[in-house]
N, C-alpha and C positions, 0 to 999 in steps of 0.2 A: 714036839710042838707042831700043831696043825698048821695047815696052809693059811687059814683065816687069821691065826695069831701072828704069823710072820709078816703078813701084809697089812696088819692093822684091822680094826673092826670094819665090817662091811655094812653098807646101807641096805636094809631089807625093805623092799617095797611090797605092798599088799599083793597077793597073788591074784591072777585073773579070775580064779574061782571065787574069791571072797568079794571082790569089787566088780568083777566083770571087766571085759576088755575095754569098753567105753569109759568106765570109771578110772581105770588105770591110765588111759591116755589123757584124761582130764587132769588127773593129779600130776602127771609128768609135765603137761603143758603149763599148769599153774606154777610149778616150781621153776621151770625154765623162764617164764615171764618175769616173775619176781626177781630172780637172780640176775637176769640180763639187763633189767632197767634200773635197778637200785644203784644210787650213787656209790662210788667206790668207798667213800669214807663213812657211809651210813649202814644201818642194818634194817632190812625190810622184812615184814611178816604180813601174811595174808589173813585178814579177818573180815571177809565179805567186802573187800576193798583193802588197799595196801596201807599199812602203818609204817611210816618212815621214821626211824629213830636216828637222829644225828646229834644227840646231846653230848656235850663235852668232847668235841672232836677238833678244837682249835680252828674252826672254819672262819674265814674272814669275809666270805660272801655266801649268799644263798646258792646251793647247788643248782646248776641249770638243767640237769638231766633227771628230773624227778619223774616217777611213774605217773602217767595221766590219771590212773584210777586211785590216786592217793586220797585217803579219807582223814588221816591224822598225820600231821607233820610236826615233829618235835626238834626244834633248833635251839633250845636253851643252852646257856653256859658255853657260848662260843665267843668269837671276837668280831662279830658282824657289826659294821658301822653304818651301813646304809641299806635301806629297802628300796630298790629301784622301781621304776615304772613298770607295770605289768609283770611283776616278778612271779606271779602265780596264775597267769592268764589261762593256762591249759589244764589247771587242776579243778575242773568243774564239780568234782565230787567232794572236794575238801570241806570238812566239817570242823576240824579243830586245828588251830595254828598256834604254836608256842614259840615266841621269840624273846622270852624273858632272859634276864641275866646275860645280856650281850653289851655292846658298847654303841648301840644305835643312837646316832645323833640326828638322822634325817630320814623321813619317810616321804617319798616323792608322791605327788598327786597321781592318782590312778594306780597306785601300787597294788591295790586289791581288786583291780578290774578283772572280772571273770569268775571271782569267788564271792562277790558281795551278796548274792542271793542265797547261797547255800551255807556259808560259813556261820557257825553257831558260837564258837569261842575263839577269842583272839587275846593273847597275852603279850603285852609290851612292857610289862613291869620291870623295874630294876635295870633301866638303861640310862641313856644320857640325853633324853629328849627334853628340850626346853620350850619348844613351840611346834605347832603343826599347821600346815596349810588348811584353809577352811574346807576344801573339798577332798581332803585326804580319805575320809571314810564315807564318801558319797554312796548312798544306797546300801550301806552296810547294816545288816540287821543283827550282827553278832553281839554277844555280851563281851565287853572289852575291859581288860585290866590295864590301867595306866599308872599304877602306884609306884612310889619310890623313883621318880624321875625329877630332875632339877627344873621344874616348870617355872616359866616367867609369866606371872599373872598379868595379862593385859587383854585388850579388846578381842584380838583374833582367837586367843585361847578360849575366851568366854563363848564366842560364837561357835567354835568347834565342839565344845563340850555339850552345848545345848542340843546338839543333833545326835548324841551318842547314848547307847544303853550301857552305862558303866556298871561294872560288877559291884553289887551291893556290899559284898564282904570286904572289899578293899577301897571303896569309894572315899573313905575318910583318910586314906593314905596318899591321895592325890593332893599334894600341898604346894603352896607357893614357896619356891626356893628364892626367887626374886619377884619384885612387883613394881608396878608404876607408882604404888603407894607403899612406902616402907612398913607401915603399920600392919600390913596383911602378910608379911613374910612369916613363914612357919605355920600358917593357918590352912586348914583344908579348903580347897578351892570351892567346893560345893557349899560348904557352910557360909563362906563369905558371900557367894552369890545369893544364897537363900535369905541372907540378912538384908537384901535389898541393894547391895553394892553393885554398881554398873561400871565396869572398867572402860566401857566404850565412851562414857561421859567424860572420864578423865582424859581419854584419847582426844575427844573433841576439844576440851579445854586447852590441852597442850597444843593442838593444831591452831586454835584461835590465837593463842599467845604467840606462836611462831609467825603466824601471818601478820599480827600487829607489829611485831619486832621488824619483820621484813618491810612492811609499809613505812614504818618510822624511819628506817635506814634509807629507803628510797626517797622519802620526802626530805630528809636531811641533805642528801646528795643534791637534790634539785635546788634547795635553798642555797646551799654552798656554791653551786654553779652560778646561780643568779647574782649572788653577792660578788663573786669573782668577776662576772661579766660586767657588772656596773662599775666596779672599781677599775677594771681594765679600760673601759671606755672613758671613765673620768680622767685617767692618766693620759690617754691618747688625746683627749680634748684639751687638757692643760698644756701638753707639749705643742699642740697645734696653735693654741693662742699665743704661746711664747714665741713661736716661729713667726706668726703674723706681726707681733709687736716688734720683732727684730728687723722687719722689712722697712725701707724708707717710706715715709708718708707721701701721699699724692700732692699735697700743697707744697711740700719742700721740693719735690721734683719740678713743679710748675714754676716756682721762684727761680730756680737755677736755670730753667729754660729761658725765662724772660731776661735774665741777666745776660745770658749768652747772646740773645738776639740784639739787645741794645748795643753791645760791643761791636757787633758786625754792622 
């Protein structure tokens, strides 16, 4: 058995004659760069930029040590619950981001700061998102998948969706899981909005009703206080009158004084 068989298969690099000395150094440099910056739980390959494969790795958060020249980041089928602020701020070359099939419940404002201009595809489907801050996707030009999330259809979601480029293949799978109006539960959000429904008008009506109820309660408290104040003053006045009546009258005191004077 030869030496190469005893120690396992050896890695054969192209010879200096085939690539040249400079080409060999470039190849070694590329391999070292990818290997040294790739997150431990992921697999990285170089395709004119780094493709980072972190699918199905039981990750609970986005790896912090991602290569800065990442162009594709695959984080699907993990246990990520939150996308924090500026999670990808150093990945200026990022073109594709897959966060599908996680447990994401929250995407913080400015989560995509730094990649908003270059990102082309963003997949947030099959998560646990029910709402999004209005400025979550500010300046984002990517085509976005938001299907199969438990969306709550109300004003803020309507305003957010109007600013997005939703993926046309999955847009009808973005449905109302709950809604300010029960009749729209289970219906695709875009179809509801295209029919002329305005969730913000429902929000305004709800706000008006709440204000009316608050004003009514305040007015009732004022009336109750006035009634109590009047009754309390009436009771005090009655007691004062009874007290005055219990005092001896002035004429009676004068008669007693005259009687005493005549005696003396």
